Structure formats: structure tokens, C-alpha cells
C-alpha positions as CSV (number, residue, x, y, z in Angstrom):
1,M,12.8,31.8,45.1
2,I,11.8,28.6,43.3
3,V,11.6,30.4,40.0
4,L,15.1,32.0,40.5
5,T,16.5,28.6,41.4
6,I,15.0,27.0,38.2
7,L,16.3,29.9,36.1
8,K,19.8,29.5,37.7
9,W,20.0,25.8,36.8
10,I,18.7,26.5,33.3
11,G,21.5,29.1,32.8
12,I,24.1,26.7,34.2
13,V,23.0,23.9,31.8
14,L,23.0,26.4,28.8
15,L,26.5,27.5,29.7
16,W,27.7,23.9,29.9
17,I,26.2,23.3,26.4
18,L,27.7,26.4,25.0
19,G,31.1,25.5,26.5
20,I,31.0,22.0,25.0
21,L,30.0,23.4,21.6
22,L,32.8,25.9,21.8
23,A,35.3,23.2,22.7
24,L,34.2,21.0,19.8
25,I,34.5,23.9,17.4
26,L,38.0,24.8,18.6
27,L,39.0,21.1,18.4
28,L,37.8,20.9,14.8
29,L,39.6,24.1,13.8
30,F,42.9,23.8,15.6
31,S,43.4,20.1,15.5
32,P,46.1,19.6,12.8
33,I,45.7,17.4,9.7
34,R,48.8,15.3,9.5
35,Y,49.8,13.7,6.2
36,H,52.7,11.6,5.0
37,V,53.9,10.1,1.7
38,N,56.5,7.3,1.5
39,A,57.8,6.1,-1.8
40,D,60.5,3.5,-2.4
41,I,62.1,2.4,-5.7
42,D,64.1,-0.8,-5.3
43,P,67.3,-1.1,-7.3
44,E,67.6,-3.5,-10.2
45,A,69.5,-6.8,-10.0
46,A,73.1,-5.9,-9.3
47,S,74.9,-8.9,-10.9
48,E,74.5,-10.3,-14.4
49,G,73.4,-13.6,-13.0
50,D,70.5,-12.0,-11.1
51,K,69.5,-10.1,-14.2
52,A,69.4,-13.3,-16.2
53,Q,67.2,-14.9,-13.5
54,D,64.8,-11.9,-13.4
55,G,64.6,-11.8,-17.2
56,G,66.7,-8.7,-17.8
57,G,65.5,-6.7,-14.7
58,K,62.1,-5.8,-13.4
59,P,60.2,-2.8,-14.7
60,L,59.7,0.4,-12.7
61,T,56.0,-0.4,-11.9
62,E,57.1,-3.6,-10.1
63,R,60.0,-2.0,-8.2
64,A,58.0,1.0,-6.9
65,H,56.1,1.1,-3.7
66,V,53.9,4.0,-2.5
67,S,52.1,4.5,0.7
68,A,50.3,7.6,1.9
69,G,48.2,8.4,5.0
70,V,46.1,11.3,6.5
71,R,45.2,11.6,10.2
72,Y,42.8,14.1,11.8
73,L,41.3,14.7,15.3
74,L,44.2,13.0,17.1
75,S,44.0,10.0,14.7
76,A,40.3,9.5,15.2
77,V,39.8,9.9,11.5
78,R,42.3,8.1,9.3
79,A,42.7,7.5,5.6
80,R,45.3,5.3,3.9
81,F,46.5,4.5,0.4
82,D,48.9,1.7,-0.6
83,W,50.2,0.8,-4.0
84,P,50.7,-1.9,-5.2
85,T,48.1,-3.8,-3.0
86,Q,48.4,-7.3,-1.8
87,E,45.7,-10.0,-2.2
88,G,42.8,-9.4,0.2
89,Q,43.7,-5.7,0.9
90,E,42.1,-2.5,-0.3
91,A,44.2,0.2,-2.1
92,F,42.3,3.1,-0.3
93,S,40.5,2.9,3.0
94,V,38.9,5.4,5.5
95,S,38.4,4.6,9.2
96,V,36.7,6.5,12.0
97,L,37.8,5.4,15.5
98,F,37.6,1.5,15.3
99,F,35.2,1.3,12.4
100,R,36.0,1.2,8.7
101,V,33.8,3.6,6.7
102,F,35.1,3.0,3.2
103,P,35.0,0.5,1.6
104,R,32.2,-1.2,3.5
105,K,32.3,-4.9,4.2
106,E,29.8,-6.9,2.2
107,K,27.6,-9.2,4.3
108,K,27.7,-12.7,2.9
109,A,24.6,-14.9,3.5
110,S,25.3,-18.2,5.3
111,G,25.1,-21.5,3.4
112,R,22.2,-22.8,5.6
113,R,20.0,-19.9,4.6
114,K,20.7,-20.5,0.9
115,R,19.9,-24.2,1.1
116,G,16.7,-23.5,3.0
117,K,15.6,-21.0,0.3
118,K,16.4,-23.5,-2.5
119,G,14.5,-26.2,-0.6
120,S,11.5,-24.0,-0.1
121,R,11.4,-23.0,-3.8
122,G,11.6,-26.7,-4.9
123,E,8.8,-27.6,-2.6
124,R,6.6,-24.8,-3.9
125,Q,7.2,-25.9,-7.5
126,E,6.3,-29.5,-6.6
127,D,3.1,-28.3,-4.8
128,L,2.1,-26.2,-7.8
129,A,2.6,-29.2,-10.2
130,E,0.5,-31.4,-8.0
131,Q,-2.3,-28.9,-7.8
132,S,-2.4,-28.4,-11.5
133,S,-2.5,-32.2,-12.1
134,R,-5.4,-32.5,-9.6
135,E,-7.4,-29.8,-11.2
136,G,-6.9,-31.4,-14.6
137,D,-8.2,-34.7,-13.3
138,D,-11.3,-33.1,-11.7
139,N,-12.1,-31.3,-15.0
140,G,-11.4,-34.2,-17.2
141,E,-8.3,-32.6,-18.7
142,T,-4.9,-34.0,-18.9
143,G,-2.1,-32.7,-16.7
144,P,1.4,-31.6,-17.8
145,A,2.8,-35.1,-17.4
146,E,0.0,-36.8,-19.4
147,Q,0.4,-34.1,-22.1
148,A,4.1,-34.9,-22.4
149,A,3.4,-38.6,-22.6
150,A,0.7,-38.0,-25.3
151,A,3.2,-35.9,-27.3
152,E,5.8,-38.7,-27.2
153,D,3.2,-41.3,-28.4
154,A,2.2,-39.0,-31.2
155,A,5.8,-38.5,-32.3
156,G,6.2,-42.3,-32.4
157,T,3.0,-43.0,-34.4
158,G,3.0,-39.9,-36.5
159,A,-0.5,-38.9,-35.4
160,P,-1.3,-35.5,-33.9
161,A,-0.9,-35.2,-30.1
162,S,-4.4,-33.8,-29.4
163,D,-7.4,-32.5,-31.2
164,T,-6.8,-29.0,-29.9
165,E,-3.6,-28.6,-32.0
166,I,-3.8,-25.9,-34.6
167,P,-2.9,-27.2,-38.1
168,E,-0.3,-25.4,-40.1
169,D,-1.4,-23.1,-42.8
170,S,-2.0,-24.6,-46.2
171,P,-0.1,-23.1,-49.3
172,R,-3.4,-21.6,-50.5
173,D,-3.8,-19.7,-47.2
174,K,-0.2,-18.5,-47.4
175,E,-0.8,-17.2,-50.9
176,E,-3.9,-15.4,-49.7
177,K,-2.1,-13.8,-46.8
178,E,0.8,-12.6,-48.9
179,P,0.0,-9.1,-50.3
180,E,0.2,-8.5,-54.0
181,E,3.0,-6.3,-55.3
182,G,0.7,-3.9,-57.0
183,D,-1.7,-3.4,-54.2
184,P,-2.4,0.3,-53.7
185,G,-3.4,-0.3,-50.1
186,D,0.1,-1.1,-49.1
187,A,1.4,2.3,-50.2
188,D,-1.3,4.0,-48.1
189,R,-0.3,1.9,-45.1
190,D,3.4,2.8,-45.6
191,K,2.5,6.5,-45.8
192,A,0.4,6.3,-42.6
193,G,3.1,4.3,-40.7
194,R,5.9,6.8,-41.6
195,K,6.3,9.9,-39.5
196,P,6.0,13.1,-41.4
197,K,9.3,14.9,-41.7
198,K,9.6,18.4,-40.3
199,R,10.2,20.9,-42.9
200,R,12.8,23.5,-42.1
201,R,11.8,27.1,-42.6
202,K,13.9,29.0,-45.0
203,R,15.2,32.0,-43.1
204,D,15.4,35.1,-45.1
205,F,18.9,36.7,-45.3
206,H,18.9,40.3,-44.1
207,P,22.3,41.9,-44.4
208,Q,21.2,44.8,-42.2
209,I,20.7,42.4,-39.2
210,V,24.0,40.8,-39.8
211,I,25.8,44.1,-39.9
212,K,24.0,45.2,-36.7
213,K,25.1,42.0,-34.9
214,I,28.7,42.5,-35.9
215,Y,28.6,46.2,-34.9
216,Y,27.2,45.3,-31.4
217,T,29.8,42.6,-30.9
218,I,32.7,44.9,-31.7
219,C,31.2,47.7,-29.6
220,G,30.6,45.3,-26.6
221,T,34.1,43.9,-26.8
222,C,35.7,47.4,-27.0
223,A,33.6,48.5,-24.0
224,K,34.6,45.4,-22.0
225,I,38.3,46.0,-22.8
226,G,38.0,49.6,-21.6
227,M,36.3,48.6,-18.4
228,V,39.0,46.0,-17.7
229,R,41.7,48.5,-18.4
230,A,40.2,51.1,-16.0
231,T,39.8,48.4,-13.3
232,I,43.4,47.3,-13.5
233,Q,44.7,50.9,-13.3
234,S,42.5,51.7,-10.2
235,S,43.8,51.8,-6.6
236,V,41.1,49.2,-5.6
237,Y,42.8,46.6,-7.8
238,F,46.2,47.1,-6.3
239,R,44.9,46.9,-2.7
240,A,42.9,43.8,-3.5
241,K,45.9,42.2,-5.3
242,R,48.1,42.8,-2.2
243,V,45.6,41.1,0.1
244,L,45.1,38.2,-2.2
245,L,48.9,37.6,-2.6
246,N,49.5,37.7,1.1
247,E,46.7,35.2,1.8
248,L,47.9,33.0,-1.0
249,K,51.4,32.9,0.5
250,R,50.0,32.0,3.9
251,V,47.9,29.2,2.5
252,L,50.8,27.8,0.4
253,K,53.1,27.9,3.4
254,Q,50.5,25.9,5.3
255,L,49.9,23.3,2.6
256,L,53.5,22.7,1.6
257,P,55.3,19.8,3.5
258,R,57.7,20.7,6.3
259,G,59.7,17.5,6.5
260,T,61.0,16.3,3.2
261,R,63.8,13.9,2.4
262,V,64.5,12.5,-1.0
263,V,67.5,10.4,-1.9
264,L,67.7,9.3,-5.6
265,T,70.2,7.7,-7.9
266,F,69.5,8.7,-11.4
267,G,71.0,7.9,-14.8
268,A,69.6,8.2,-18.4
269,E,70.7,6.4,-21.6
270,D,72.3,9.6,-22.9
271,P,74.8,11.4,-20.5
272,A,73.6,14.7,-21.9
273,T,70.1,14.1,-20.6
274,T,71.5,13.3,-17.2
275,G,73.5,16.5,-17.3
276,D,70.4,18.6,-18.3
277,V,68.4,17.1,-15.3
278,M,71.2,17.9,-12.9
279,S,71.4,21.5,-14.2
280,V,67.7,22.0,-13.6
281,L,68.1,20.6,-10.0
282,G,71.0,23.0,-9.5
283,M,68.8,26.0,-10.4
284,L,66.3,24.8,-7.8
285,Y,68.9,24.4,-5.1
286,P,67.8,27.5,-3.2
287,V,64.3,26.0,-2.9
288,L,65.2,22.4,-2.4
289,C,68.3,23.0,-0.2
290,D,69.4,19.8,1.4
291,R,66.0,18.1,1.2
292,V,66.7,16.5,-2.2
293,Q,69.9,14.6,-2.9
294,V,70.4,13.2,-6.4
295,T,73.4,11.0,-7.3
296,P,74.0,11.1,-11.1
297,V,75.2,8.0,-13.0
298,F,76.4,8.7,-16.6
299,D,77.4,5.3,-17.8
300,E,74.0,3.4,-17.5
301,E,70.3,3.9,-17.1
302,V,69.2,3.5,-13.4
303,L,66.6,4.9,-11.1
304,Y,66.2,3.9,-7.5
305,G,65.9,5.6,-4.1
306,E,63.4,6.7,-1.5
307,A,61.3,9.7,-0.6
308,R,59.8,10.8,2.7
309,V,57.3,13.7,2.8
310,R,55.5,14.8,5.9
311,G,53.4,17.9,6.7
312,T,50.6,19.4,8.8
313,I,47.7,21.6,8.0
314,I,45.7,23.6,10.5
315,P,42.1,24.2,9.3
316,A,41.8,27.4,11.2
317,V,44.5,29.1,9.1
318,L,42.7,28.2,5.9
319,L,39.3,29.4,7.3
320,F,40.7,32.7,8.5
321,S,42.4,33.3,5.1
322,F,39.1,32.7,3.3
323,L,37.2,35.0,5.7
324,R,39.7,37.8,5.2
325,C,39.3,37.6,1.5
326,Y,35.5,37.3,1.6
327,F,34.9,40.3,3.9
328,N,37.5,42.5,2.2
329,R,35.9,45.6,0.7
330,D,38.3,45.9,-2.2
331,I,37.9,42.3,-3.3
332,R,34.1,42.5,-3.1
333,K,34.3,45.7,-5.3
334,L,36.4,43.8,-7.8
335,I,33.8,40.9,-7.9
336,R,31.0,43.4,-8.5
337,R,33.0,45.1,-11.2
338,A,33.7,41.7,-12.9
339,K,29.9,40.9,-12.9
340,K,29.2,44.3,-14.6
341,I,31.8,43.7,-17.2
342,K,30.3,40.3,-18.0
343,E,26.8,41.8,-18.4
344,V,27.8,44.5,-20.8
345,N,25.9,44.4,-24.1
346,H,26.3,48.0,-25.3
347,G,22.7,48.6,-26.2
348,R,22.1,45.3,-27.9
349,D,19.0,44.5,-25.8
350,T,17.4,48.0,-26.3
351,E,17.8,48.0,-30.0
352,Q,16.4,44.5,-30.5
């Protein structure tokens, strides 16, 4: 009975652990990743007096403001980007719960510690100077301070500072040290110091080998083209293509924003340019619908407005799409076929 009770409690604990792990996995997979992008372009000075004060109007980089953010796990993980940044703020930051992960705060040492370190270094230097002077007195030698005083006296009187000073070389010694121009020993030294240059071997030109390489290259290219053509015309390719296109549509639908609102006022220097831009936006109207509103201005160059983009991404959808493609038989056959096509040499290895 005791053994059964112990086994029962062990099973209950294991079930609780498995349940917690399963709940965490489901939370990570099905918790949406929410992102948003907000962009604003301020209009230029409206009146001529305001333009004169601003120096002819501000450039676009000074009038634009962009902010983006990403939230995950019920806002437990957050990332934010702001441009332009204010003084004392970071352009990009990542936070987990109440802690900032990136960029990390640099710890600054207090002033007291720095002063204490400087004082300790100064005291150590003074102690070392005193020890050296004491050792010099005991051995009958002069310390650094006495050596400096002796050097000053010598500079004033023109006499040498100490007997241990090394006299400068006389002109005779210099002449003896300088090598003669015609000395054969110098040439031998130069030859020994120089590194021997590697001689390149002259390769013999064999036209038969060149012709064989060209032949193998042409045959291998033709064989690869034939294999690619046969693969494209096979039924495996069409089935794999259908699966890939379906999964790609599903992924793009998940990644594209769902809430988009763009309101712009646009005008170029040339009215024809403004008309061309509006014609392109007109062709994209079935895709953009009422999400993008552009007001054209044909008599001046302007650009201002606002943009709001929001969307959600569920990691489980991306994971399931990847697994469907990875475990699909037709796609795996295509991958193996591509590897075989890449390894085709058409007998080059056997001949060589």
C-alpha cells in the first residue's frame, strides 16, 4: 500500500509538471505578437513670415517622426524604436517585465572610491621613493633626489654629473664603426637577411587537358539542364508548387498588417510627376482600398501627413506552415533532386 501511495503521488506530480509545460508551450505558440508603426510628417511653415523665420522651411528629416513597437506574451516582452531621439533617450530598447535588457545601464563608480584609489596610489609611490632613498643611503649610493641635485650642479659648472656616466663616442670610434662602402661582408649579410623568393614553377601547357575540361563543362551543363527540365515537367513539381504557394499565402496573410491608415498630402515640382504618382496609386486601388488617402497638390512641392500601421502575428501559424512544408513528401523529393543536380560532374571525376 505504501508503494502504491508513493507511485500515485509521483504520477500526480509528473502530471502537474507536464500540464505546466504544455500550458507554457501553448502560451508561447498562441500568444500573438502585436506590432505598430506610427509616422508623422509635420507640414512646412504656412505663411511667408514663418518661412522667413525658419530659414526657408525645415527639411524633411527634421519634420518627420517615427515610432514603432512590438509586444509579446501579454506585453511581458516589449521592444520600442523612436526616431529622432531626445537627449538622454535610446533609439532602440528591449524590456522584459520591469527590467530593461537592451541597452544595459552602465554602472558608474562613485567619487569616493575614485579618490580613495588615487590616494592609495600616491601613498604607494611615496613609500617606494622613501625605500629606494633608504637603500641608497645604506649602500653608500645616492638616491633619486640626490642624483637630480648632482645633475643640476654639473649642468651649472659644466662638469660631468658622476663618474659612472658613459662618454660620447669620439670621431675615431665613429669612423671605425661605420662600414666601408666596398666591404664584401656587407653584401653577404644583406643576402643572409633577405628572404629567398619562391620561384613559381612553369606549368606545361597541354592542349588535350584544356579540351577535356571544356568538354566536361559543356556535358555537365547540358546534363544539368536536362535534369532541371525533367524535374519541372514532372507531377511531383506541380504538387510541391501548389503546397508551397498555399503556405506562402497563409504566411503573408499573417504577416501583413490588418489595420492601416495613411493620409498624405503630396505635390512635386513638376505637375506631370504628381500625375504619374497618382496614376500608380490608382492602379493599386483594389489592394489599398480606403486604407491610403492621398491628396494631390499640383502648384507647389509639399509632403506631409500621418501613417498608422498595426498588425498581429501568431507564431503557431508560422510554425505549422513550416512543418507542413518540411514533412511534405513532394517537397523533400524536390530537395533531393536539387542536390543530385548540383553534384552532377558527368564523368569528370572518373576520367581524372
